[in-house]
C-alpha positions in Angstrom: 156.0 95.6 169.9 153.1 96.2 172.3 150.4 93.6 172.0 147.6 96.1 172.2 148.8 97.7 168.9 149.5 94.4 167.2 147.7 93.6 163.9 146.7 89.9 164.4 145.5 88.6 167.7 145.1 85.1 169.0 141.9 83.2 168.6 140.1 81.0 171.1 139.5 78.0 168.7 141.3 76.3 165.8 140.1 77.1 162.3 137.6 74.4 161.3 138.7 74.1 157.7 142.3 73.3 158.5 143.6 69.8 159.3 147.4 70.5 159.3 149.0 71.4 162.6 151.1 74.2 161.1 148.0 76.0 159.7 145.9 75.4 162.9 148.6 76.9 165.2 149.8 79.7 162.9 146.2 80.9 162.4 145.1 80.5 166.0 148.1 82.3 167.3 147.8 85.3 164.9 150.8 84.6 162.6 148.9 84.1 159.3 145.4 84.4 157.9 143.8 82.3 155.3 142.5 84.2 152.3 141.3 81.2 150.2 142.4 77.6 149.6 146.1 77.6 149.1 146.6 81.3 149.7 147.7 82.8 153.1 148.5 86.3 154.3 151.4 86.8 156.7 150.4 89.1 159.6 153.2 91.1 161.5 154.5 88.4 163.8 154.3 85.8 161.1 156.2 88.1 158.7 158.9 88.6 161.4 159.5 84.9 161.7 159.4 84.4 157.9 161.9 87.2 157.4 164.2 85.5 160.0 164.1 82.3 158.0 164.7 84.3 154.8 167.7 86.1 156.3 169.3 82.8 157.5 169.0 81.4 153.9 170.2 84.6 152.4 173.3 84.6 154.6 174.2 81.1 153.6 173.6 81.8 149.9 175.9 84.8 150.1 178.6 82.7 151.7 178.4 80.4 148.7 179.1 83.4 146.5 175.6 83.9 145.4 174.4 87.3 144.0 170.9 88.2 144.9 168.6 89.3 142.1 164.8 89.7 141.5 163.1 88.5 138.3 159.6 89.2 137.1 156.6 87.1 138.0 154.9 87.6 134.6 156.4 85.3 132.1 157.0 85.7 128.3 155.8 82.4 126.6 158.6 82.8 124.0 161.5 81.5 126.2 159.4 78.8 127.7 158.4 77.5 124.3 162.1 77.0 123.5 162.2 74.3 126.2 158.7 73.0 125.5 157.6 73.8 129.0 155.0 76.3 128.0 152.9 73.2 127.1 150.4 72.4 129.9 150.9 68.7 129.2 154.6 69.1 130.1 154.3 71.6 132.9 150.8 71.2 134.4 150.8 73.8 137.1 150.7 77.0 135.1 148.5 80.0 135.9 148.0 81.7 132.5 146.2 84.9 131.7 145.2 86.9 128.7 146.3 90.5 128.4 144.2 93.3 126.9 146.1 93.0 123.6 144.9 89.4 123.4 148.4 87.9 124.1 148.9 85.3 126.8 151.4 85.3 129.6 152.1 83.1 132.6 152.7 83.5 136.3 156.1 82.1 137.1 156.3 78.6 138.6 160.1 78.5 138.4 162.8 80.6 136.7 165.3 78.4 134.8 164.2 79.7 131.4 164.0 83.5 132.1 167.3 83.6 134.0 169.1 81.6 131.3 167.7 84.1 128.8 169.0 87.0 130.9 172.4 85.4 131.1 172.7 85.6 127.3 173.7 89.2 127.9 176.1 88.5 130.8 178.0 85.3 130.0 180.3 85.6 127.0 183.6 84.2 128.1 185.1 81.6 130.5 186.2 84.6 132.5 182.5 85.2 133.3 182.2 81.8 135.0 181.3 80.4 137.4 178.3 82.6 138.2 175.7 82.0 140.9 172.5 84.0 141.0 169.6 83.6 143.5 166.4 85.3 144.4 163.5 85.3 146.9 160.5 85.5 144.6 156.8 84.8 144.5 156.0 81.6 142.6 152.5 80.5 141.4 151.5 76.9 141.0 148.0 75.8 140.0 147.9 72.9 142.4 144.7 70.8 141.9 144.4 70.4 145.6 146.3 72.8 147.9 146.7 71.1 151.3 148.7 70.9 154.5 148.6 74.6 155.3 151.8 76.3 154.3 153.4 73.1 153.1 151.5 73.1 149.7 150.1 76.4 148.5 149.3 78.0 145.2 151.3 81.1 145.9 154.6 81.2 147.8 158.0 82.7 148.1 160.8 80.5 146.8 164.5 80.9 147.2 165.8 79.6 143.9 169.5 79.7 143.2 171.0 78.9 139.7 174.6 78.0 139.1 176.4 78.6 135.8 179.6 76.7 135.3 182.2 75.9 132.6 181.9 72.1 132.9 180.6 69.2 135.0 183.6 69.2 137.3 183.0 72.8 138.3 179.3 72.1 138.7 180.0 69.1 140.9 182.3 71.1 143.2 179.6 73.8 143.7 176.9 71.2 144.1 178.7 69.6 147.0 179.2 73.1 148.6 175.5 73.7 148.2 174.7 70.6 150.2 176.8 72.0 153.1 175.1 75.4 152.8 171.7 73.8 153.0 172.6 71.8 156.1 173.9 75.0 157.6 170.5 76.5 157.1 168.7 73.6 158.7 171.1 73.7 161.6 170.4 77.4 162.2 166.6 76.8 162.3 166.8 73.8 164.5 166.2 71.0 161.9 169.6 69.5 161.1 169.3 66.3 163.1 165.9 65.5 161.7 166.9 66.3 158.1 168.3 63.8 155.6 169.9 64.2 152.2 167.5 62.1 150.1 168.0 60.6 146.7 165.0 61.3 144.4 164.0 61.4 140.8 166.0 63.7 138.5 163.1 63.9 136.1 164.2 65.0 132.7 167.3 66.8 134.2 169.5 64.0 135.6 169.5 60.5 136.9 169.0 61.6 140.5 168.2 64.8 142.2 168.7 65.4 145.9 166.0 66.4 148.3 166.4 67.5 151.9 163.7 65.6 153.9 162.8 66.4 157.5 161.4 63.5 159.5 157.9 64.3 160.7 154.9 62.2 161.5 152.7 64.5 159.6 154.9 64.5 156.5 153.6 64.1 153.0 156.5 62.0 151.6 157.7 58.5 152.4 161.5 57.9 152.6 163.8 55.2 153.7 166.6 56.4 155.9 170.0 55.2 156.8 170.9 56.6 160.2 174.4 55.3 159.9 175.1 57.1 156.6 172.7 60.0 157.2 171.2 59.6 153.8 167.8 58.5 152.6 165.9 57.3 149.5 162.6 58.7 148.4 159.8 56.1 147.9 159.6 57.1 144.2 163.1 55.7 143.4 163.2 53.1 146.1 164.3 49.9 144.2 167.2 47.5 144.1 169.0 49.4 141.3 168.9 52.7 143.2 170.2 51.0 146.4 173.0 49.4 144.5 173.9 52.8 142.9 174.3 54.5 146.2 175.6 51.4 148.1 172.8 50.9 150.6 171.2 47.7 151.9 167.5 47.3 152.6 168.3 45.8 156.0 169.8 49.1 157.2 166.9 51.3 156.1 163.9 52.5 158.1 160.7 53.7 156.6 159.7 57.2 157.7 157.3 60.0 156.8 158.9 63.3 156.0 158.5 66.8 154.7 160.6 68.0 151.8 162.3 71.3 152.9 164.7 71.8 149.9 165.9 70.3 146.7 168.9 70.6 144.3 169.2 69.5 140.7 172.1 69.1 138.2 170.5 70.6 135.1 173.5 70.1 132.9 173.0 71.7 129.5 169.2 71.1 129.3 168.4 74.9 129.3 171.6 76.4 128.0 171.3 74.2 124.9 167.7 75.2 124.3 168.4 78.9 124.7 171.9 78.8 123.1 173.7 80.0 126.2 177.4 79.5 125.3 180.8 80.9 126.3 184.2 81.2 124.7 186.6 78.7 126.3 190.3 79.3 126.9 191.1 77.8 123.5 188.5 80.0 121.8 185.8 77.4 121.3 182.1 77.9 121.9 180.9 75.7 124.7 177.5 75.3 126.4 177.2 76.6 130.0 176.6 73.8 132.5 173.8 74.6 135.0 172.3 73.6 138.4 169.2 74.6 140.3 168.8 74.9 144.1 165.5 75.6 145.9 164.1 76.2 149.4 160.6 77.5 150.3 161.0 79.8 153.4 157.3 79.5 154.4 157.4 75.7 153.9 160.4 75.6 156.1 158.6 77.7 158.7 155.6 75.4 158.6 157.9 72.4 159.1 159.4 74.0 162.2 155.9 74.4 163.6 155.0 70.8 162.8 157.9 69.7 164.8 158.2 72.3 167.6 154.8 72.4 169.3 152.9 70.9 172.2 149.4 70.9 173.4 149.6 74.5 174.5 151.0 75.9 171.2 154.2 76.6 169.3 157.7 76.3 170.8 159.9 78.4 168.5 163.6 77.9 168.3 165.0 81.3 169.2 166.6 81.8 165.8 163.2 82.1 164.1 160.9 83.3 166.9 159.3 86.6 166.1 160.6 87.9 169.4 163.1 86.7 171.9 161.2 87.8 175.0 157.5 88.0 176.0 156.9 90.4 178.8 153.7 90.0 180.8 152.7 92.3 183.7 150.0 91.1 186.1 148.7 93.5 188.7 148.1 97.2 189.5 149.4 100.5 188.1 152.7 100.0 190.1 153.3 96.8 188.3 152.4 98.4 184.9 154.9 101.2 185.6 157.7 98.8 186.4 156.8 96.8 183.3 157.0 99.9 181.1 160.4 100.7 182.5 161.6 97.1 181.9 160.2 97.2 178.3 162.2 100.4 177.6 165.4 98.8 179.0 165.0 95.9 176.7 164.4 98.1 173.7 167.6 100.2 174.6 169.6 96.9 174.6 168.2 95.7 171.3 166.4 92.7 172.8 163.4 91.8 170.7 160.4 91.9 172.9 156.6 91.5 172.7 155.0 93.4 175.6 151.5 92.3 176.6 150.3 95.7 177.8 146.6 94.8 177.7 144.5 96.1 180.6 141.3 94.3 179.9 142.7 90.7 179.8 142.9 88.3 182.7 146.2 86.8 183.8 145.0 83.4 182.7 144.3 84.7 179.2 147.7 86.3 178.9 149.5 83.2 180.0 147.4 81.1 177.6 148.3 83.4 174.7 151.9 83.4 175.7 152.1 79.6 175.4 150.2 79.6 172.2 152.4 82.3 170.5 155.5 80.3 171.7 158.2 83.0 172.2 161.2 81.2 173.9 161.6 83.4 177.0 158.7 84.7 179.2 159.1 87.4 181.9 156.2 87.7 184.3 156.1 90.7 186.7 153.6 90.7 189.5 153.1 91.5 193.1 154.1 88.0 193.9 157.4 88.2 192.0 158.2 91.6 193.4 157.5 90.4 197.0 160.5 88.2 196.2 162.5 91.1 194.9 162.4 90.2 191.3 160.6 89.0 188.2 159.7 85.5 187.1 161.6 84.0 184.2 160.3 80.9 182.4 161.5 79.2 179.2 158.8 77.9 176.8 160.5 74.5 176.7 160.5 74.1 180.5 157.9 73.6 183.2 159.6 75.5 186.0 160.4 79.2 186.5 163.0 81.2 188.4 162.9 84.6 190.2 165.6 87.0 189.1 166.4 90.4 190.6 164.9 93.1 188.4 168.1 95.1 188.1 170.0 92.0 186.8 167.3 90.9 184.3 168.7 92.5 181.2 172.2 90.9 181.5 170.6 87.5 182.4 168.3 87.6 179.3 171.3 88.4 177.1 173.0 85.3 178.5 169.9 83.1 178.0 169.6 84.2 174.4 173.2 83.2 173.7 172.6 79.8 175.4 169.3 79.2 173.5 171.0 80.0 170.2 173.7 77.5 170.9 171.0 74.9 171.8 169.4 75.5 168.4 172.6 74.8 166.6 172.9 71.5 168.5 169.3 70.3 168.0 
């Protein structure tokens, strides 16, 4: 991508109506644009990073045996009334609208009911189980007060996976595998060490659900962590009974603020019973399917990464989710520009993801300022100064010093650095 052609440029100031660091930085650096309270548009480089997060999640869900689907956003009240969740007093975040035929539909806030209804046509026998279906789908939640940038919005993409099992034992086995898959996701985006499996309220579904909470000073939630056991308890269920249930002592817990980056629930037969989703067991008896639900918001995860990986200059992307791997900046005359063009083409031939700041009407200081703000992990600066030393200047976004590398060795070196940076992400 050449910066001069890029839709979405950096801004000189932070948006005045945003207080969260993720929204401030993502808007200022040209990743997203605010359309209205709780609604954000993803611009090209923002979409690139979002898609990288989505693809990491997709990869881990496929490893679990998940099959990707895509359900509708417009919801038929009929199936929701079967579980009593069409009632605004029960589920208070509905967006509902009236059609021209005077009937009312809703915009999906979650998909337990419609997917369970679909499975009536696909689950008949124990031979059809277990079955795991997931999607990346737009959800709508009529939040009274959208806040914290991408952390709490009215419209967002959700990865929601639903498991369909023969019994609780089968569900429990998959549930434990899902925990591992989630931590694999957090490891690949650079958040594993900061993220805790957290006991939370199970609501009407089960005694406890599990959240994945990432420690962050700007977090919305309060949790109590055990570094020794690498688990935590959400403030909402923090009491003596809960601590006894999970064998924790108050003396070993630390109070922290955190961001919820995922959650999983054991649904049991809550929805299969309401919609009469049954299967024929080995002995010919009709039995209710046992279900689970597993969610991650990719944009929320992206925002959490920004909340943690930034400094006074801008974002500091882990390479796995950065929109590009390399930021190429030429500074100087036509000779410099020609060499930069050649270098850009070489990177493209070698499938290295590169943003090329080819602007002619911008000062060196502005280019470097924008580079720090955008936060791509590797910066290559080519100038008369670097060429006088027979090379180009390489600087990592996370470091304060640079090195000069011979121009004919630069492609191989960058490939090596990309591998090293990816390994560092996995160890964060």
